[in-house]
C-alpha positions as a LaTeX table, in Angstrom:
\begin{tabular}{lrrr}
\hline
Residue & $x$ (\AA) & $y$ (\AA) & $z$ (\AA) \\
\hline
Met1 & $-10.78$ & $-149.37$ & 50.36 \\
Ala2 & $-11.05$ & $-148.41$ & 47.05 \\
Val3 & $-8.79$ & $-149.92$ & 44.50 \\
Gln4 & $-7.95$ & $-148.30$ & 40.67 \\
Thr5 & $-6.28$ & $-150.45$ & 37.71 \\
Ser6 & $-3.41$ & $-149.52$ & 36.39 \\
Ala7 & $-3.65$ & $-149.57$ & 32.50 \\
Gly8 & $-1.61$ & $-151.27$ & 30.87 \\
Thr9 & $-0.16$ & $-153.25$ & 33.34 \\
Gly10 & $-3.04$ & $-154.86$ & 35.00 \\
Gln11 & $-1.87$ & $-153.80$ & 38.53 \\
Gln12 & $-4.14$ & $-152.78$ & 41.23 \\
Leu13 & $-3.22$ & $-149.37$ & 43.27 \\
Ala14 & $-4.84$ & $-148.00$ & 46.46 \\
Ala15 & $-7.10$ & $-145.13$ & 45.32 \\
Pro16 & $-5.49$ & $-141.78$ & 46.98 \\
Pro17 & $-6.95$ & $-140.95$ & 49.98 \\
Val18 & $-6.85$ & $-137.07$ & 48.98 \\
Ala19 & $-7.27$ & $-134.93$ & 45.52 \\
Glu20 & $-5.99$ & $-131.43$ & 45.47 \\
Tyr21 & $-7.88$ & $-128.00$ & 46.07 \\
Gln22 & $-7.23$ & $-124.70$ & 46.41 \\
Ala23 & $-6.78$ & $-123.23$ & 49.97 \\
Arg24 & $-7.78$ & $-120.40$ & 51.43 \\
Ala25 & $-5.32$ & $-117.61$ & 51.13 \\
Thr26 & $-5.32$ & $-114.08$ & 50.54 \\
Arg27 & $-2.29$ & $-111.60$ & 49.70 \\
Gly28 & $-0.04$ & $-111.09$ & 52.15 \\
Thr29 & 1.49 & $-107.76$ & 51.60 \\
Lys30 & $-1.27$ & $-105.98$ & 53.81 \\
Val31 & $-1.28$ & $-108.53$ & 56.66 \\
Leu32 & 2.95 & $-107.61$ & 56.91 \\
Val33 & 2.58 & $-103.74$ & 57.08 \\
Gly34 & $-0.03$ & $-104.40$ & 59.56 \\
Gly35 & 1.80 & $-106.44$ & 61.40 \\
Ile36 & 4.69 & $-104.13$ & 61.39 \\
Val37 & 2.59 & $-101.70$ & 62.54 \\
Leu38 & 1.14 & $-103.46$ & 65.41 \\
Val39 & 4.38 & $-104.38$ & 66.62 \\
Ile40 & 5.56 & $-100.56$ & 66.51 \\
Ala41 & 2.40 & $-99.85$ & 68.23 \\
Gly42 & 3.25 & $-102.39$ & 70.90 \\
Val43 & 6.78 & $-101.37$ & 71.84 \\
Val44 & 5.58 & $-97.27$ & 72.14 \\
Val45 & 2.52 & $-98.69$ & 74.59 \\
Leu46 & 5.58 & $-100.41$ & 76.53 \\
Val47 & 7.36 & $-97.61$ & 76.40 \\
Asn48 & 5.02 & $-95.53$ & 77.52 \\
Ala49 & 3.47 & $-98.35$ & 80.61 \\
Asn50 & 6.91 & $-97.48$ & 81.91 \\
Lys51 & 6.07 & $-93.71$ & 82.37 \\
Gln52 & 2.42 & $-94.22$ & 84.06 \\
Thr53 & 1.76 & $-96.03$ & 87.61 \\
Gly54 & $-0.59$ & $-98.02$ & 88.81 \\
Ala55 & $-3.21$ & $-99.76$ & 87.41 \\
Thr56 & $-2.69$ & $-97.84$ & 84.11 \\
Lys57 & 0.99 & $-99.11$ & 83.97 \\
Thr58 & $-0.55$ & $-102.39$ & 84.39 \\
Ala59 & $-2.90$ & $-101.99$ & 81.84 \\
Leu60 & $-0.60$ & $-100.41$ & 79.24 \\
Val61 & 1.72 & $-103.71$ & 79.59 \\
Trp62 & $-0.76$ & $-105.76$ & 78.58 \\
Leu63 & $-2.25$ & $-103.56$ & 75.67 \\
Gly64 & 1.50 & $-103.46$ & 74.41 \\
Ile65 & 1.69 & $-107.37$ & 74.82 \\
Leu66 & $-1.09$ & $-107.99$ & 73.82 \\
Leu67 & $-0.46$ & $-105.99$ & 70.59 \\
Ile68 & 3.02 & $-107.60$ & 69.79 \\
Ile69 & 1.04 & $-111.32$ & 70.54 \\
Ile70 & $-1.22$ & $-110.38$ & 67.64 \\
Ala71 & 1.09 & $-109.34$ & 65.33 \\
Ala72 & 3.27 & $-111.78$ & 65.62 \\
Ala73 & 0.59 & $-114.42$ & 65.13 \\
Gly74 & $-0.50$ & $-112.42$ & 61.75 \\
Leu75 & 3.61 & $-112.90$ & 61.13 \\
Ala76 & 3.79 & $-115.97$ & 61.64 \\
Gly77 & 0.96 & $-116.63$ & 58.55 \\
Leu78 & 2.99 & $-115.53$ & 55.72 \\
Thr79 & 4.12 & $-117.38$ & 54.01 \\
Pro80 & 6.63 & $-116.92$ & 50.56 \\
Val81 & 5.17 & $-118.63$ & 47.10 \\
Ala82 & 8.12 & $-118.67$ & 44.69 \\
Pro83 & 7.15 & $-119.81$ & 40.98 \\
Gly84 & 7.86 & $-123.41$ & 40.63 \\
Gln85 & 7.19 & $-124.38$ & 43.38 \\
Ala86 & 3.39 & $-124.92$ & 45.75 \\
Arg87 & 2.45 & $-125.12$ & 49.55 \\
Val88 & 0.30 & $-127.77$ & 51.21 \\
Leu89 & $-1.53$ & $-126.95$ & 54.31 \\
Gln90 & $-2.12$ & $-129.36$ & 56.70 \\
Leu91 & $-4.35$ & $-128.36$ & 60.20 \\
Phe92 & $-3.64$ & $-130.79$ & 63.01 \\
Gly93 & $-3.35$ & $-133.71$ & 60.63 \\
Lys94 & $-5.90$ & $-132.40$ & 58.21 \\
Tyr95 & $-5.13$ & $-131.86$ & 54.50 \\
Arg96 & $-6.36$ & $-128.05$ & 54.39 \\
Gly97 & $-5.39$ & $-127.25$ & 50.31 \\
Thr98 & $-3.27$ & $-126.29$ & 48.27 \\
Val99 & $-1.08$ & $-122.76$ & 47.81 \\
Arg100 & $-0.22$ & $-122.48$ & 43.97 \\
Glu101 & 0.05 & $-118.69$ & 43.14 \\
Pro102 & 3.54 & $-117.29$ & 43.66 \\
Gly103 & 4.47 & $-114.36$ & 45.52 \\
Met104 & 3.59 & $-112.95$ & 49.05 \\
Gln105 & 0.74 & $-115.35$ & 50.54 \\
Trp106 & $-1.10$ & $-115.29$ & 53.96 \\
Val107 & $-2.74$ & $-118.40$ & 55.67 \\
Asn108 & $-3.67$ & $-119.77$ & 59.05 \\
Pro109 & $-0.67$ & $-119.32$ & 61.26 \\
Phe110 & $-1.40$ & $-122.58$ & 62.73 \\
Thr111 & $-1.15$ & $-124.97$ & 59.74 \\
Arg112 & 1.71 & $-126.88$ & 58.90 \\
Arg113 & 2.99 & $-125.43$ & 55.14 \\
Ile114 & 4.94 & $-128.35$ & 53.33 \\
Arg115 & 6.74 & $-127.38$ & 49.98 \\
Val116 & 6.31 & $-129.22$ & 46.95 \\
Ser117 & 8.17 & $-128.17$ & 44.04 \\
Thr118 & 6.02 & $-127.70$ & 40.39 \\
Arg119 & 8.95 & $-127.86$ & 38.58 \\
Ile120 & 9.51 & $-130.13$ & 35.11 \\
Arg121 & 12.18 & $-132.77$ & 36.11 \\
Asn122 & 14.20 & $-135.05$ & 34.89 \\
His123 & 14.77 & $-138.68$ & 36.27 \\
Glu124 & 17.73 & $-141.07$ & 34.25 \\
Thr125 & 17.54 & $-144.74$ & 35.87 \\
Ala126 & 20.63 & $-146.49$ & 35.96 \\
Gln127 & 21.77 & $-148.84$ & 33.10 \\
Ala128 & 19.89 & $-152.43$ & 33.87 \\
Lys129 & 20.50 & $-155.77$ & 32.47 \\
Val130 & 17.47 & $-157.64$ & 31.12 \\
Asn131 & 16.06 & $-160.51$ & 29.32 \\
Asp132 & 14.14 & $-159.71$ & 26.12 \\
Ala133 & 11.45 & $-161.03$ & 24.82 \\
Asp134 & 13.55 & $-163.88$ & 23.24 \\
Gly135 & 15.67 & $-165.03$ & 26.37 \\
Asn136 & 18.82 & $-162.42$ & 25.46 \\
Pro137 & 20.79 & $-160.70$ & 27.43 \\
Ile138 & 20.72 & $-156.27$ & 26.97 \\
Glu139 & 21.57 & $-153.78$ & 28.63 \\
Ile140 & 18.99 & $-150.39$ & 28.46 \\
Ala141 & 18.72 & $-147.67$ & 30.25 \\
Ala142 & 15.76 & $-144.62$ & 29.60 \\
Val143 & 15.01 & $-140.46$ & 30.80 \\
Val144 & 11.70 & $-139.77$ & 31.92 \\
Val145 & 10.37 & $-136.33$ & 31.96 \\
Trp146 & 7.67 & $-135.71$ & 34.77 \\
Gln147 & 6.43 & $-133.20$ & 37.00 \\
Val148 & 3.67 & $-133.03$ & 39.55 \\
Gln149 & 0.15 & $-132.85$ & 39.03 \\
Asp150 & $-1.38$ & $-133.19$ & 42.17 \\
Thr151 & 0.66 & $-131.55$ & 45.62 \\
Ala152 & $-2.26$ & $-133.78$ & 47.93 \\
Lys153 & $-1.72$ & $-136.99$ & 46.26 \\
Ala154 & 1.95 & $-136.32$ & 45.63 \\
Ile155 & 2.32 & $-135.72$ & 49.71 \\
Tyr156 & $-0.55$ & $-137.97$ & 51.28 \\
Ala157 & $-0.93$ & $-141.19$ & 48.66 \\
Val158 & 2.70 & $-142.27$ & 48.50 \\
Asp159 & 5.98 & $-141.88$ & 50.85 \\
Glu160 & 8.77 & $-139.97$ & 49.23 \\
Tyr161 & 6.99 & $-139.47$ & 45.65 \\
Ala162 & 10.44 & $-138.44$ & 44.23 \\
Lys163 & 11.51 & $-141.86$ & 44.92 \\
Phe164 & 8.53 & $-143.55$ & 44.48 \\
Val165 & 8.87 & $-142.54$ & 40.30 \\
Ala166 & 12.19 & $-143.85$ & 40.22 \\
Ile167 & 11.24 & $-146.78$ & 41.27 \\
Gln168 & 8.11 & $-147.09$ & 38.87 \\
Thr169 & 10.00 & $-146.17$ & 36.32 \\
Glu170 & 12.77 & $-148.68$ & 36.62 \\
Thr171 & 10.19 & $-151.42$ & 37.44 \\
Ala172 & 8.28 & $-150.17$ & 33.97 \\
Val173 & 11.63 & $-149.99$ & 31.66 \\
Arg174 & 12.47 & $-153.61$ & 32.82 \\
His175 & 8.86 & $-154.83$ & 31.95 \\
Thr176 & 8.95 & $-152.73$ & 28.55 \\
Ala177 & 12.43 & $-154.52$ & 27.88 \\
Ser178 & 11.09 & $-158.01$ & 28.68 \\
Ser179 & 8.04 & $-158.13$ & 26.45 \\
Tyr180 & 9.67 & $-156.65$ & 23.07 \\
Pro181 & 12.52 & $-158.59$ & 21.45 \\
Tyr182 & 15.73 & $-156.37$ & 20.72 \\
Thr183 & 15.48 & $-156.93$ & 16.54 \\
Ser184 & 12.68 & $-158.59$ & 14.98 \\
Gln185 & 13.70 & $-161.55$ & 12.45 \\
Asp186 & 10.67 & $-161.28$ & 10.00 \\
Gly187 & 9.72 & $-157.57$ & 11.16 \\
Ser188 & 6.31 & $-158.66$ & 11.57 \\
Thr189 & 6.56 & $-157.78$ & 15.07 \\
Leu190 & 7.52 & $-154.68$ & 17.35 \\
Ser191 & 11.36 & $-154.80$ & 18.29 \\
Leu192 & 12.96 & $-152.15$ & 20.85 \\
Arg193 & 15.46 & $-150.63$ & 18.26 \\
Asp194 & 13.62 & $-151.03$ & 15.20 \\
Asn195 & 10.45 & $-149.10$ & 16.52 \\
Ala196 & 11.99 & $-147.00$ & 18.98 \\
Asp197 & 9.03 & $-144.90$ & 18.90 \\
Glu198 & 6.00 & $-146.80$ & 19.44 \\
Ile199 & 7.86 & $-148.75$ & 22.17 \\
Thr200 & 8.55 & $-145.29$ & 23.76 \\
Gln201 & 4.94 & $-144.28$ & 23.47 \\
Arg202 & 4.32 & $-147.96$ & 25.01 \\
Leu203 & 6.89 & $-146.76$ & 28.03 \\
Ser204 & 5.50 & $-143.56$ & 28.42 \\
Ala205 & 1.89 & $-144.47$ & 29.05 \\
Glu206 & 2.98 & $-147.74$ & 31.39 \\
Ile207 & 5.08 & $-145.22$ & 33.35 \\
Ala208 & 2.13 & $-142.63$ & 33.81 \\
Ala209 & $-0.39$ & $-145.18$ & 35.00 \\
Arg210 & 2.37 & $-146.38$ & 37.30 \\
Val211 & 2.61 & $-143.18$ & 38.83 \\
Ala212 & $-0.70$ & $-141.53$ & 38.37 \\
Ser213 & $-1.51$ & $-142.23$ & 42.05 \\
Ala214 & 1.00 & $-140.05$ & 43.04 \\
Gly215 & $-0.23$ & $-137.27$ & 41.17 \\
Val216 & 2.63 & $-137.46$ & 38.65 \\
Ala217 & 2.42 & $-136.53$ & 35.04 \\
Ile218 & 4.75 & $-138.09$ & 32.23 \\
Ile219 & 5.72 & $-135.32$ & 29.63 \\
Glu220 & 8.30 & $-137.88$ & 27.54 \\
Ser221 & 10.59 & $-140.70$ & 28.16 \\
Arg222 & 13.19 & $-141.71$ & 25.87 \\
Leu223 & 15.44 & $-145.00$ & 25.68 \\
Thr224 & 18.82 & $-143.57$ & 26.60 \\
Arg225 & 20.82 & $-146.49$ & 25.82 \\
Leu226 & 20.18 & $-150.00$ & 24.06 \\
Ser227 & 22.74 & $-152.75$ & 23.54 \\
Tyr228 & 23.19 & $-156.66$ & 23.93 \\
Ala229 & 25.04 & $-157.41$ & 27.21 \\
Ala230 & 29.17 & $-157.53$ & 26.04 \\
Glu231 & 28.61 & $-161.71$ & 26.63 \\
Ile232 & 26.36 & $-162.06$ & 23.65 \\
Ala233 & 27.35 & $-158.55$ & 22.18 \\
Gln234 & 29.87 & $-160.26$ & 19.70 \\
Ala235 & 27.97 & $-163.17$ & 18.82 \\
Met236 & 25.07 & $-160.86$ & 18.10 \\
Leu237 & 27.32 & $-158.49$ & 15.93 \\
Arg238 & 28.47 & $-161.64$ & 13.85 \\
Gln239 & 25.12 & $-162.73$ & 13.16 \\
Gln240 & 24.26 & $-159.07$ & 12.17 \\
Gln241 & 27.42 & $-158.77$ & 9.55 \\
Ala242 & 26.70 & $-162.38$ & 8.16 \\
Ser243 & 22.35 & $-161.02$ & 8.23 \\
Ala244 & 23.51 & $-158.16$ & 5.91 \\
Val245 & 25.83 & $-160.15$ & 3.88 \\
Val246 & 22.85 & $-162.23$ & 2.71 \\
Gly247 & 20.81 & $-159.14$ & 2.03 \\
Ala248 & 23.80 & $-157.61$ & $-0.10$ \\
Arg249 & 24.46 & $-160.76$ & $-1.78$ \\
Met250 & 20.15 & $-160.99$ & $-2.29$ \\
Thr251 & 20.55 & $-157.67$ & $-4.08$ \\
Ile252 & 23.44 & $-158.24$ & $-6.28$ \\
Val253 & 21.98 & $-161.31$ & $-7.71$ \\
Glu254 & 19.01 & $-160.06$ & $-8.62$ \\
Gly255 & 20.07 & $-157.18$ & $-10.33$ \\
Ala256 & 22.26 & $-159.62$ & $-11.95$ \\
Val257 & 19.15 & $-161.33$ & $-13.00$ \\
Ser258 & 17.46 & $-158.22$ & $-14.33$ \\
Met259 & 20.36 & $-157.01$ & $-16.04$ \\
Val260 & 21.17 & $-160.48$ & $-18.25$ \\
Arg261 & 17.73 & $-160.99$ & $-19.28$ \\
Leu262 & 17.84 & $-157.29$ & $-20.64$ \\
Ala263 & 21.14 & $-158.09$ & $-22.35$ \\
Leu264 & 19.67 & $-161.31$ & $-24.33$ \\
Gln265 & 15.90 & $-159.46$ & $-24.81$ \\
Arg266 & 18.12 & $-156.66$ & $-26.22$ \\
Leu267 & 19.90 & $-159.06$ & $-28.58$ \\
Glu268 & 17.42 & $-160.76$ & $-29.63$ \\
Glu269 & 15.14 & $-157.50$ & $-30.55$ \\
Glu270 & 18.32 & $-155.75$ & $-32.53$ \\
Asp271 & 19.33 & $-159.15$ & $-34.04$ \\
Val272 & 22.78 & $-158.71$ & $-32.97$ \\
Val273 & 24.00 & $-162.13$ & $-33.04$ \\
Ser274 & 21.71 & $-165.36$ & $-33.10$ \\
Leu275 & 22.20 & $-167.37$ & $-30.01$ \\
Asp276 & 21.70 & $-171.37$ & $-29.87$ \\
Glu277 & 20.77 & $-172.52$ & $-26.46$ \\
Glu278 & 24.06 & $-173.36$ & $-25.34$ \\
Arg279 & 25.66 & $-170.15$ & $-26.42$ \\
Lys280 & 23.02 & $-167.99$ & $-24.49$ \\
Ala281 & 24.09 & $-170.35$ & $-21.11$ \\
Ala282 & 27.20 & $-169.78$ & $-21.67$ \\
Met283 & 27.37 & $-165.58$ & $-22.10$ \\
Val284 & 24.64 & $-166.13$ & $-19.05$ \\
Ser285 & 27.38 & $-167.89$ & $-16.77$ \\
Asn286 & 30.18 & $-165.79$ & $-18.35$ \\
Leu287 & 27.82 & $-162.16$ & $-17.04$ \\
Leu288 & 26.91 & $-163.85$ & $-13.96$ \\
Val289 & 29.80 & $-164.43$ & $-12.75$ \\
Val290 & 31.16 & $-160.47$ & $-13.74$ \\
Leu291 & 28.11 & $-159.23$ & $-12.26$ \\
Cys292 & 28.19 & $-160.99$ & $-9.28$ \\
Ser293 & 31.90 & $-161.71$ & $-8.71$ \\
Glu294 & 32.86 & $-159.28$ & $-5.04$ \\
Gln295 & 36.30 & $-158.61$ & $-7.33$ \\
Ala296 & 36.97 & $-157.43$ & $-10.81$ \\
Thr297 & 37.16 & $-160.05$ & $-13.24$ \\
Gln298 & 40.34 & $-160.92$ & $-15.55$ \\
Gln299 & 39.48 & $-160.80$ & $-19.45$ \\
Val300 & 40.26 & $-164.10$ & $-21.10$ \\
Val301 & 40.82 & $-164.04$ & $-25.33$ \\
Asn302 & 39.21 & $-166.97$ & $-26.89$ \\
Thr303 & 40.65 & $-167.58$ & $-29.98$ \\
Gly304 & 38.41 & $-170.98$ & $-30.80$ \\
Ser305 & 35.17 & $-171.08$ & $-30.68$ \\
Leu306 & 32.60 & $-172.12$ & $-27.88$ \\
Tyr307 & 32.51 & $-175.67$ & $-29.29$ \\
Gln308 & 36.25 & $-175.91$ & $-27.62$ \\
\hline
\end{tabular}
């Protein structure tokens, strides 16, 4: 049996046994009208047969029955196809094509007509607990939008294609969650939280590769839930808060140093006051305390000199 490799996952999937093609079907309106006419004709013949005797009666009875049988066979081939649906035809266990054109269609009355929905569907995975690439337990869920593209593959390549899509989607979500960290410490690698667009694109590609053998096309996928598991949520929150505080303090210090440098430069350029190194150091110290302090500073009036 031929096999195909699933892109992005390296897994081997069996090649589907059949591919969809258009079935032989005709518009069923004329068949419906003709069948009704034959039924009426058959009834009329049977009624008239009761008025006859001998061989004529027997011939009319058989003719009436034959007309009704032909009408019943013709009417049995009528197949209504609603928009967003298709009918897979199977004759004696063999695939005989797919009818997609909506309306009243007529097909071989001996075929089995399997209804397949071609509408766009949603599937939301259950919330799963997975370890990310760093080993931290996270909770993740996703929604995938999909549609049957090849009805023959959907019916004959897998059992219960809707369930197949659900299982493969959950598998892809778990694999994606375990392949990337929840957040990147240095920003050099992709992370689930910081690179949502790239992650969802890769998730869509992996799901599409997994369900391609079932004739299903993936339209879109999105993460609907992403968070640390409850047992480590508080610890990770404190870590994030600490990182945020460090980042904020670094920004404040950089700004304060720039302001002190500008103040000293302006004092020298405008010759406002002449400061020696000790006085500059004291001024820098005072300015940094004022600018970097988290609380309002209290003014102190120095009535002496800087050296007392």
